[in-house]
C-alpha positions in Angstrom: 109.4 102.9 46.4 110.8 106.5 45.7 111.6 107.6 42.2 113.0 110.6 40.1 110.5 113.3 38.8 110.1 113.3 35.1 108.9 116.6 33.6 108.4 116.9 29.8 109.9 113.5 29.2 113.2 114.1 31.1 114.5 114.1 34.6 113.7 117.2 36.6 116.5 118.7 38.4 116.4 121.0 41.3 118.5 124.4 41.4 121.7 122.7 42.6 121.4 120.2 39.6 120.3 117.2 41.6 117.4 115.0 40.5 114.1 115.7 42.2 113.2 112.7 44.1 109.3 111.7 44.4 107.8 110.3 47.7 106.1 107.1 47.3 102.6 108.6 46.6 104.0 110.8 43.9 106.0 107.9 42.4 103.0 105.7 42.2 101.0 108.6 40.3 104.0 109.0 37.9 104.1 105.3 37.1 100.3 105.3 36.2 100.9 108.3 34.0 103.8 106.5 32.2 101.9 103.3 31.8 98.9 105.1 30.3 101.0 107.1 28.0 103.3 104.6 26.6 102.3 102.5 23.7 102.3 98.9 24.8 105.2 97.0 23.1 107.1 100.0 21.9 109.6 100.5 24.9 112.6 98.4 24.0 113.7 97.5 27.6 110.2 96.3 28.5 107.7 95.3 25.9 104.9 94.8 28.4 105.1 98.5 29.7 102.2 100.6 28.5 98.7 100.5 27.4 96.8 99.9 24.2 94.7 103.1 24.7 94.1 105.4 21.5 92.1 108.5 21.0 89.1 106.7 19.5 88.8 104.3 22.6 85.5 104.8 24.6 85.6 105.7 28.3 84.8 102.3 29.5 87.2 100.4 27.4 89.8 103.1 28.2 89.4 102.5 31.9 89.7 98.6 31.4 93.0 99.3 29.4 94.7 101.7 31.7 93.9 99.5 34.8 95.2 96.5 32.9 98.4 98.4 32.0 99.0 99.6 35.7 97.9 96.3 37.5 101.5 95.2 38.1 102.3 98.4 40.0 99.5 97.7 42.6 98.1 101.3 41.8 94.5 100.6 43.1 91.8 101.3 40.7 92.2 103.9 38.2 89.3 106.1 37.2 89.1 107.5 33.5 87.4 110.8 34.1 87.6 112.0 30.3 89.0 110.2 27.2 89.4 111.3 23.4 91.6 114.1 22.5 92.7 114.4 26.2 92.9 111.6 28.9 92.2 112.6 32.4 92.7 109.9 35.2 91.4 109.7 38.7 94.1 107.9 40.5 93.5 106.4 44.1 96.1 107.5 46.7 95.8 107.5 50.6 94.8 111.0 50.3 91.8 110.4 48.0 91.5 110.3 44.4 94.0 112.6 42.5 93.1 113.9 39.0 95.8 114.1 36.4 95.9 114.6 32.6 98.2 112.2 30.6 100.6 113.7 28.6 101.4 111.9 25.2 104.9 112.7 23.7 104.5 110.8 20.5 101.9 109.4 18.0 99.4 107.0 19.3 
């Protein structure tokens, strides 16, 4: 499944004004990041989207919450490498584990 690239919470456009399209691996990573950053129950179109992660969550619980949130996306196992003020994930892909920091655009 392909998807459009999001950047700073908006669709990223190329120099011609067309949406930048992600390949399947990049789309999978983006879906995991969205699941991790969205507060479960607050997205009006899909109340099941998101996680219950907050900045006080310990690393073991954070890993469980993030994997639960992304389970429906067949994302494989997601490793929480850092949690607290920043959340860094290790996302399994065909090319190995890709590290990405989760960006939060609102209050947790």
